[in-house]
C-alpha positions, 0 to 999 in steps of 0.5 A: 512394723511400729517400735514400741519404747522400750522394747528391742528390735526383737520385741523383747521387753528391756524392763524385764529383762533388766529386773531378771537380771538383777534377780539372778545377781542378787543371790539366787542361783549361788543359793540354789547349786550351793543347797544341792552341794553334797560337802562332804562328797567333795571334800572326798573327791579333792582329796582323792584328787590330791592323792592321785596327783601327788602319784603322777608326778 
């Protein structure tokens, strides 16, 4: 089986993977998850966890 230039042995396009990795590190995923986060709920859970931590110690 002949190997194409710019591909791995399994046929993965190296250039395409590099482009996907570059876009992933540009904050695409960080903003995606941040927009789904309920800040108020997180603050409440953190406060509750702190209270429980001081009760248990």
